[in-house]
N, C-alpha and C positions, 0 to 999 in steps of 0.2 A: 288255824282252823282248813278242817277239808270243806265242809257243807254245812248252810245253813239251810232248815226242813221249812218247810211250808208253816207248820205250829210253833216256829222261834225257836226249838229245838236247834245245840251245833253238836254237828260229830267233830271232835279236833283228831290229828293224827293217832294222839296217845291212843284214842279208843279203838283203832282199828289198825296201828303198826305198834312196834318198838322202836324208839326212838333212841339213837345213843350219837354220839359224839365221834365215838373212837375209830380206826378204821378195823379191819377183822385184821390185816396183816400190815406189819410196817416195815417186809419184807420188799427189796426190789433187786432187779435181775434186768439187764439187758443184754443183749445180744446182737449181731447182726452173721448172715450166711454162717449161722449154727456154731459162732463162736463168742467167748464175751465181749463184751462192750462196755465204754463207758457212757453216762449221757453228761450231755452237755444241754444247758435250756436256752434256747436262743427265741429273742421275742424280738420284733420286726416293728419297727414304728409305720404308722397307716400309711398307706402309699408307696410302701416300701416294693421293690423289686424281690421275690423269693431268693430266685436264682441269681442275682447278683450279689445279694445277702449270704447265701451259702456259699459262692467261690470266693467272697472277701472272710468266711471265718476260717473256710479252709487254709487258704494263703496264710491267715492271722497267725494257727493254727503252728503250720509249718515253718513260719519263721520264729514264735517263739520256740518250737523242738529246735532249729538249729540254733539260738543264742543259747539254749540251757546247754545242747551239746557241744558246744567252744566252751563256754565255762567249765563243763568238764572236764575235758582234753585240758585244759588250761590247768586246771585245780592239778590231776595226775600229772602232767608234766613239773609242775610245783614243786608237787611233794618226793617224785623222783630225782629231781634237781637238788633238793633240801639234803636226801637221802639216800644213795644210788643206790649204795650198797644193804640197805632196809637192815641195817645196825638198830635200830628206835622207831622205826614207824616201818608198819608191813600193808602195801595196800593188797584189799582182799576182793579178790576177784580180777576180772580183766583190765590192762591197762590202756584200753584204747576206748574209742567209743562207738566200735561197732556192734551193732545190736544191742543196746542198752538205754537207760534211761538217765535223768541230771544225778545222782545217786553214788558218792564215794563212799565206801566204808574201809575203812584205817582200823589196824591193832597198833597199840602202842608198846613198842616191845619191854621198855624200863620203867615206866610209871602205870599206876593203874588206871584203865581207861575213864573209869567214873570221877575220879580226879580231877584227869583230865577234861573231862566235859565239864564240870567243875571250876575248874578255872578258866576254860578256854569264855564259858559265860560270866561268869562274875569278873573277872582282872581287862578283860576284851570284849565285851559283850557279842560273843558269837556262838548261838545256837546250835547247839546238835541232838541228836541222840544217841544214847550210850546203854550196851547189851545186849539182850539176843533178839532185840525187836519180834517179840510175840514168836517168835518163828526157831524152837530150841534145835528140832530136828534139822533145818538149814543150817543150822551154825554146827552140826556135828558135822554134816557133808560135808562140809567147810574146812572141819578143821580147828573153828573160834571157841568150839564149846570148851568149858560153860564161860569163860571171857566175855565172848561176844565181840564187839565191834564200835568204834565210834563213828557214828554215819554224819555224815555233811550233804543235805541236798539242796540244788539252787533253782531257782524259777527265772521268771521270765524279768523280775526287776534288779536283779542283780547284776553287779557290775563287776569286770575284773578289779579293781581297786577293792574289794571288800574281801575277793578271794585274796587278793597278797595281804592284807591285812592277818587272817586266818592263818596265811600261809608262813606269815611272818612271826604268828604267836605260838603256832606248834613249835617253829625252830626255836624261840627263846624256851617251851615245855621244857624239849628234848635236851 
């Protein structure tokens, strides 16, 4: 209800406006200093110090990044130790962690990658992403088209022991 008149009539919102529950756009964009950026919502507890919260978030994000990069290099080194001459397994892209995120793409050279992904999941409980990853032109540039790659990604909850299991599974498959 927007208003009740003196004569008892009521003006409802639907009488003066179109009411809907949908957003005009579900697209979101974020940026900082003219560059694309990710958004992370942080909710402070009542009485929290905003500067302290911001500093703690930045520190935690850096700790997560360092952990993920450590795992990434550990996995890359593990693959290189499994197959130093890349006869069965080829790392796509850089073999270090400079300017990269916690994702490692590989190609299995003697086994269909979809089959390798299936075996990793069904036999070892290791989830990967296989294929062109919605980026066929990138794979053309990398020379991995049309087969694509088998992609491993690491997060803050992963541990070296899990990567050892993945490396052992890859060794068994190849």
